[in-house]
Steps between C-alpha positions, in 0.01 A plus 500: 500500500646662185833673455581741773708812428853468625512838675729418781788361287475800285543745785787318639664514151456883474647542846805285418550726191478822702754362754750453218505869400745754659413860585746787545428748776615863422596742761512876462871511537560252217643635191228354283226635715250672267509887553171639624419852413312676795402775268284391210549646163362845478511573873545875545602720797563865546860599579646837607785644316686826571631742243611866542302777353646670190525839658587426859703253705194333674401130455142437389321170530381341172253222555521230227290180435715210401473131437694296764445146364808291582723799609587628849351842593831654575635386168193644316533830680865552400434392149226758471716772666775437242237537210442852618209724567191518283404843625592823316563711821746226629859426392727186501794511729652164493803498252410335169776232523399378860387145510385280783729198550303346779244575783407311814340550826650430845260569785367850424804612302498480118849450347514643152805436296585736206768508246767782518295723276285608786791688651650823353724685767481813300118529533357806663391451861113553450497240200686262719254518794199469248647196347549329830160587641321422179632132539448495883146657514380279219619171665417615864132561384466120491336388815771264619789726425629758751859582379701460176864406466635614166787275374744556206619194327414301805697728738400771740646838393597738774321795340369619160642848489381657818225249630612198699415169340654242744186465716124423423310824427135569589213667332536887477170676585698832473567478132127457421411805708749766404776523237851386586700765674870441529591442869843645417325835484370467857850402622638812338217714631559382847883569510449839313307595807758376733777703296282816517426440868130491427435268788120567489473371148699188601258447789195532288633258252511252789158584640176334409287749691547868591819600642530435889700806621642339799636215289624738247697695764691180585553422118627839438743519789648153410576612145617854599783346680548156314547654155657832595722609212366267230610636167393244248382138464506225233260216434630196315362157391127555576319150486137429529401195701131548466252754362159476655311693761831443688799576307853379612820648361860443555762759432853622583543839669800717540494831709757764443567762772656845478783397728611230265328204682321236281224282635417185318241226534574209289145404470177659634138389478214760449138388552221705330132476526227651258265682729232756399653554162853552609809304589598486878836392617444234762852380584857565432751261633821313435456199284 
C-alpha cells in the first residue's frame, strides 16, 4: 500500500500550538490603543478668518486653505488667526503677546482659553470690540459652533473694558456689514434729545417705520409731564452685552432737575437694532 502522508496528526499538532498562544484585545479607551488619524497627511480645508480693514473698523473675511492632518479644526482656526492676516488691506488686531492655552467644545459652544496678554483694560473701545469679534466670528464660522466663551487663564472675566465676557458670544453680522459705531454715542444722542425736549427726535430714534402721529402724541404727552424741569443728565458705566444686528447695552443713568431733584437708575438696559442703515432704539428698561 506504501507510506500514507500523516496529514491528520500534523493538523492536530498545529492546532495545539495555536491553542497555546495568547492574544491581547485592545479597546479604544485603553492607554496603549494606537492613535487613528481621521485626516490623512496633506488633507486640506478652507477656513474663514476675520480681520479688520486697515482704514476702517469693519471685519472682513479672509478664506485660507490649511492642512488639518491630526489637528482639530477649531485649533487650526485659532492658530491661523494668531499668525495674522496675509492681505495688505487688512490688519492684525489680536495683541502680539496673546497665546491660546486651551480650546474645547461643549455642545455648540467653543471655550477658548487665553493668557492674560489678551486683555488690556486701557484699550480703546473700537479695538476691544474688533478683538473680541475677530475671535468669535472666526470660530463661529465653523459649522458646529454657534457661540464662543472667551476665558482668561481658565476663568470667566466679567468684561474686557466695556464688552461683557462672562457669557458665550455669537457671530456678529453687523461688524461685517458696517464699521463699528460706539453705542455710547447713541445713548448720548437719545438723552440729549430728551434734555432739549426734542421728543420727535426721540420718537424717530425708536421707530422702524415712518412716524405714527397718534402714537407720537401719546409719547410726547408722557415725556412732557414725566421729565418736566430736567436740567441735566449723566451716563456712567456703559457696558456692551452683544453687538450684532441686535445690540444690548447696560448703563447707569442720573437725571438732574431744576428743583434739585435727582433721579437715578442703578442699571438700565437699552436694546438697539440696525435697520435700513441706522440704529433704532427698541427697548429701554430696568435691568
